[in-house]
C-alpha positions as CSV (number, residue, x, y, z in Angstrom):
1,M,240.6,51.8,63.4
2,I,243.2,49.4,64.9
3,G,244.1,49.2,68.5
4,E,246.5,47.1,70.5
5,G,245.2,43.9,72.1
6,T,245.6,40.2,72.5
7,D,243.0,39.0,70.1
8,T,243.7,36.2,67.7
9,I,242.3,37.0,64.2
10,R,241.9,34.8,61.2
11,D,241.8,36.6,57.9
12,G,239.8,35.7,54.8
13,C,242.7,33.5,53.6
14,N,242.6,31.5,56.9
15,R,245.8,33.1,58.2
16,R,246.0,33.8,61.9
17,Y,247.8,36.5,63.8
18,T,247.7,38.0,67.2
19,G,248.6,41.2,69.2
20,F,245.8,43.6,68.1
21,H,242.2,43.8,67.4
22,I,239.9,45.7,65.0
23,A,237.3,48.2,66.2
24,E,233.7,47.1,65.8
25,N,232.9,50.0,63.5
26,G,235.8,49.2,61.1
27,P,235.5,47.4,57.7
28,S,233.7,44.1,58.0
29,S,234.8,42.2,54.9
30,D,237.5,39.6,54.5
31,V,239.4,42.1,52.4
32,R,240.0,44.1,55.6
33,Y,241.8,41.1,57.1
34,C,243.8,40.3,54.0
35,L,244.9,43.9,53.7
36,L,245.7,44.0,57.4
37,Y,247.9,40.9,57.0
38,S,249.8,42.4,54.0
39,V,250.5,45.6,56.0
40,Y,251.7,44.0,59.2
41,F,253.5,41.0,57.6
42,P,254.4,42.0,54.0
43,M,257.3,39.5,53.6
44,K,256.0,36.5,55.6
45,R,255.4,33.4,53.6
46,P,252.5,31.3,54.8
47,T,253.5,28.1,56.7
48,K,252.3,24.7,55.4
49,Q,249.7,24.6,58.1
50,E,248.3,28.0,57.0
51,M,248.4,26.9,53.4
52,V,246.4,23.7,54.2
53,L,243.7,25.9,55.7
54,E,243.9,28.4,52.8
55,I,243.5,25.7,50.2
56,Y,240.6,24.2,52.1
57,D,238.7,27.5,52.0
58,R,239.9,28.4,48.4
59,E,238.5,25.1,47.1
60,A,235.3,25.4,49.1
61,M,235.7,22.0,50.6
62,G,233.2,20.4,52.9
63,E,233.8,17.0,54.4
64,V,237.5,16.0,53.9
65,T,238.0,12.6,52.2
66,A,240.9,11.1,50.4
67,R,240.0,13.2,47.4
68,E,240.3,16.5,49.3
69,I,243.7,15.4,50.8
70,A,245.0,14.7,47.3
71,I,243.9,18.1,46.1
72,I,245.5,19.8,49.1
73,N,248.8,17.9,48.6
74,H,248.9,18.8,44.9
75,A,248.4,22.5,45.7
76,L,251.2,22.2,48.4
77,V,253.6,20.9,45.8
78,E,252.7,23.7,43.4
79,E,253.3,26.3,46.2
80,Y,256.5,24.8,47.8
81,G,257.9,22.6,45.1
82,E,259.8,19.4,45.9
83,G,259.1,18.4,49.5
84,G,255.9,20.4,49.7
85,A,253.6,17.3,50.1
86,M,252.6,16.3,53.6
87,Q,251.5,13.0,55.1
88,P,247.8,12.6,54.8
89,A,247.4,12.1,58.5
90,E,249.2,15.4,59.2
91,I,246.9,17.3,56.9
92,A,243.9,15.6,58.6
93,R,245.2,16.6,62.0
94,I,245.5,20.3,61.0
95,L,242.0,20.3,59.6
96,N,240.6,18.4,62.6
97,E,242.1,20.9,65.0
98,E,240.0,23.6,63.3
99,E,236.9,21.4,63.9
100,L,236.5,20.7,60.2
101,P,234.8,17.4,59.2
102,V,237.4,14.7,58.4
103,R,236.8,11.2,57.3
104,F,239.6,9.5,59.2
105,D,238.5,6.1,58.0
106,Q,239.6,7.1,54.5
107,I,242.6,9.2,55.4
108,F,244.4,6.4,57.3
109,R,244.1,4.1,54.3
110,M,245.9,6.5,52.1
111,D,249.5,5.9,51.0
112,S,252.3,8.3,51.9
113,P,253.6,10.6,49.0
114,T,256.6,8.3,48.4
115,E,254.4,5.2,48.3
116,T,252.1,6.9,45.8
117,Y,255.1,7.5,43.4
118,E,256.2,3.9,43.9
119,A,252.8,2.6,43.0
120,L,252.7,4.8,39.9
121,F,255.9,3.4,38.5
122,R,255.7,-0.1,39.9
123,D,254.9,-1.9,36.6
124,L,257.3,0.1,34.4
125,T,260.6,-1.5,35.3
126,S,260.8,-4.4,32.9
127,C,259.6,-5.6,29.5
128,N,259.7,-8.8,27.5
129,S,259.4,-7.5,23.9
130,L,260.3,-4.5,21.7
131,E,256.7,-3.4,21.6
132,E,256.2,-3.6,25.4
133,G,259.5,-1.8,26.0
134,E,258.5,1.0,23.6
135,A,255.1,1.4,25.3
136,I,256.7,1.5,28.7
137,L,259.3,4.1,27.7
138,W,256.6,6.4,26.2
139,R,254.6,6.0,29.4
140,L,257.7,7.0,31.4
141,D,258.2,10.0,29.0
142,A,254.6,11.1,29.5
143,L,254.9,10.9,33.3
144,Y,258.3,12.7,33.3
145,R,256.9,15.6,31.3
146,E,253.8,15.8,33.4
147,F,255.9,16.1,36.6
148,Q,258.2,18.5,34.8
149,R,255.3,20.9,34.0
150,A,254.2,20.7,37.6
151,G,257.7,21.4,38.9
152,D,257.6,18.1,40.7
153,K,261.3,17.1,41.0
154,T,260.5,14.1,43.1
155,G,258.2,12.7,40.3
156,M,260.9,13.5,37.7
157,R,263.5,11.7,39.7
158,F,261.2,8.6,40.1
159,A,260.7,8.6,36.3
160,R,264.5,8.6,35.6
161,T,265.2,6.0,38.3
162,T,262.5,3.7,36.8
163,A,264.0,4.2,33.4
164,L,267.4,3.2,34.7
165,Q,265.8,0.0,36.2
166,L,264.2,-0.7,32.9
167,K,267.5,-0.3,31.1
168,G,269.3,-2.5,33.7
169,R,266.9,-5.4,33.4
170,A,266.9,-5.2,29.6
171,A,270.7,-5.2,29.5
172,A,270.9,-8.1,31.9
173,L,268.6,-10.2,29.8
174,F,270.5,-9.2,26.7
175,A,273.7,-10.4,28.3
176,S,272.3,-13.6,29.6
177,P,273.4,-16.7,27.6
178,T,270.1,-18.4,28.4
179,S,267.9,-15.7,26.8
180,P,266.5,-16.5,23.3
181,N,268.3,-14.7,20.5
182,Q,265.2,-12.9,19.5
183,L,264.6,-11.6,23.0
184,R,268.3,-10.6,23.3
185,A,268.1,-8.5,20.1
186,E,264.9,-6.7,21.1
187,L,266.0,-5.9,24.7
188,G,269.4,-4.8,23.5
189,E,267.5,-2.3,21.3
190,I,265.4,-1.2,24.2
191,A,268.4,-0.7,26.4
192,Q,269.9,1.6,23.7
193,W,266.7,3.6,23.5
194,V,266.5,4.1,27.2
195,T,270.1,5.3,27.2
196,I,269.3,8.0,24.6
197,W,266.1,9.0,26.5
198,L,268.1,9.5,29.7
199,Q,270.7,11.6,28.0
200,T,268.4,13.7,25.8
201,P,264.7,13.3,26.6
202,D,263.7,16.4,24.7
203,I,264.9,15.1,21.3
204,F,264.2,11.4,22.0
205,A,261.1,11.3,19.7
206,Q,263.1,12.7,16.8
207,W,266.0,10.3,17.4
208,L,263.7,7.3,17.6
209,N,262.1,8.2,14.2
210,L,265.6,8.3,12.7
211,R,266.6,5.1,14.5
212,K,263.6,3.2,13.1
213,A,264.7,4.2,9.6
214,T,268.1,2.6,10.0
215,A,269.1,-0.8,8.4
216,A,270.0,-2.1,11.9
217,Y,266.5,-1.6,13.3
218,K,264.8,-2.8,10.2
219,S,266.9,-6.0,10.3
220,I,265.7,-6.7,13.9
221,I,262.0,-6.2,12.8
222,E,262.5,-8.3,9.7
223,M,264.1,-11.2,11.6
224,K,261.4,-10.8,14.3
225,T,258.6,-11.3,11.9
226,S,260.3,-14.0,9.9
227,G,261.7,-15.8,13.0
228,R,265.2,-16.0,11.5
229,L,267.2,-14.2,14.2
230,G,270.8,-15.5,14.1
231,K,272.3,-17.4,17.0
232,N,274.8,-14.7,17.8
233,H,273.0,-11.5,16.9
234,P,275.3,-8.7,18.1
235,G,272.8,-6.0,19.3
236,K,273.7,-2.9,21.3
237,T,273.1,-1.9,24.9
238,G,274.4,1.6,24.9
């Protein structure tokens, strides 16, 4: 039995609503509250604050450390997509207001979501050899696909931006008259690879296999191993 009132009720999903109360002899399970919520607010999407509390309960969290904040932020991105992540301190504030245990000494040392992306891609913007460039490009590809599966458009954008930086630095060294000929040839090749990856990442692996079978690529490898790169090796930068 439901009657009007001014009680504030939290359902089993940690959502709060006011304006009525439930009789003492009514259902006593969390299902009662969740059903009540769906009846009274069938189209309302939970706010981020409500989702933070829901995730905390769903994951059966206890004391909140940096690990719990990371789990909550990951779930927020899955729920809301790009822009879903919150500042660690804001998540901690929401939980603390509910008198939940929060390790603020850990939370305040955490990076913001943007700084986390920057740290992830920090060492992937330049290379000094063909082998290093290929390894970095495959790492970028793996991160890009991981973010793509998660629907994380911010992560995908960071991957593409980092690839552009890699290409730009490789192309600059290729064009520099002071760069050794061998380095110019290898980085010119890497710049071309990144161009193809940016244009068609889904078929890059197949394209690279075909590229490595060409006479032009084999010539670079042969001259690299023999140390006979010509003074004015043409190369390509895409």
